[in-house]
C-alpha positions in Angstrom: 123.6 202.4 -35.2 120.1 200.4 -34.1 119.5 197.0 -35.1 116.0 195.8 -35.6 116.6 192.3 -34.3 119.7 191.2 -32.8 122.4 188.4 -34.4 121.5 185.4 -32.2 123.4 183.1 -33.9 124.8 183.4 -37.6 126.2 180.6 -38.8 128.9 179.8 -41.3 128.4 179.6 -45.0 125.6 182.3 -44.2 125.8 185.5 -46.6 126.4 188.8 -45.8 124.7 191.5 -48.1 124.6 195.0 -48.0 122.1 197.8 -47.6 121.3 198.0 -51.7 120.9 193.9 -51.6 124.3 193.5 -53.2 126.4 190.0 -51.8 129.3 191.3 -49.5 130.1 188.0 -48.8 130.1 184.7 -47.1 130.6 184.0 -43.0 133.7 182.3 -42.7 133.9 182.3 -38.7 131.5 183.6 -36.1 133.0 185.0 -33.1 131.8 186.5 -30.1 131.9 190.4 -31.1 132.5 190.0 -34.8 131.7 187.9 -38.2 134.7 187.0 -40.2 133.0 187.6 -43.9 135.2 186.2 -46.9 134.7 188.0 -50.3 134.2 186.2 -53.7 136.7 187.1 -56.1 140.1 185.6 -57.6 141.9 187.3 -54.5 139.3 186.8 -51.7 139.3 189.4 -49.1 138.5 189.1 -44.8 136.2 191.9 -43.4 135.8 191.4 -39.6 132.6 192.6 -39.3 131.4 193.7 -35.7 127.8 192.0 -34.9 126.5 195.2 -33.8 126.5 196.2 -37.4 124.6 192.8 -38.4 120.8 192.9 -39.0 118.7 189.8 -39.1 116.0 189.9 -42.0 114.7 186.6 -41.6 117.3 184.0 -42.7 119.4 187.0 -44.3 122.3 189.0 -42.5 122.4 192.6 -43.8 124.6 195.8 -43.2 123.8 199.2 -43.7 126.7 199.6 -46.8 127.6 198.9 -50.0 130.6 196.2 -50.5 133.1 199.4 -51.3 132.3 200.9 -48.1 132.3 197.7 -46.2 136.0 197.1 -47.5 136.9 200.2 -46.1 135.3 199.9 -42.5 136.3 196.1 -42.2 139.3 195.2 -43.9 142.3 195.2 -41.6 145.5 194.9 -44.0 148.9 193.4 -42.1 150.6 197.0 -40.6 153.8 195.7 -42.0 155.4 192.9 -43.8 156.0 189.8 -41.2 159.4 189.3 -42.4 162.2 192.0 -42.9 162.5 193.3 -46.0 166.0 192.0 -47.8 
């Protein structure tokens, strides 16, 4: 995947949009190799978006997929419950 411009300094609170312009979520935390993006809704979902997959267009952050595909790519559910079942 080739970016037109590297993500130099994304900030917390920036909106991440998909290729179709639809809002995917808001950057909740910035790490060296990924952005933690929280989706909107009754049950927000955390997406772990690799920084190389993010492109900067002026002050907008975008990725090359729609919100549904973003969920499939970057949502990381727990492998198992943290506590044993009773």
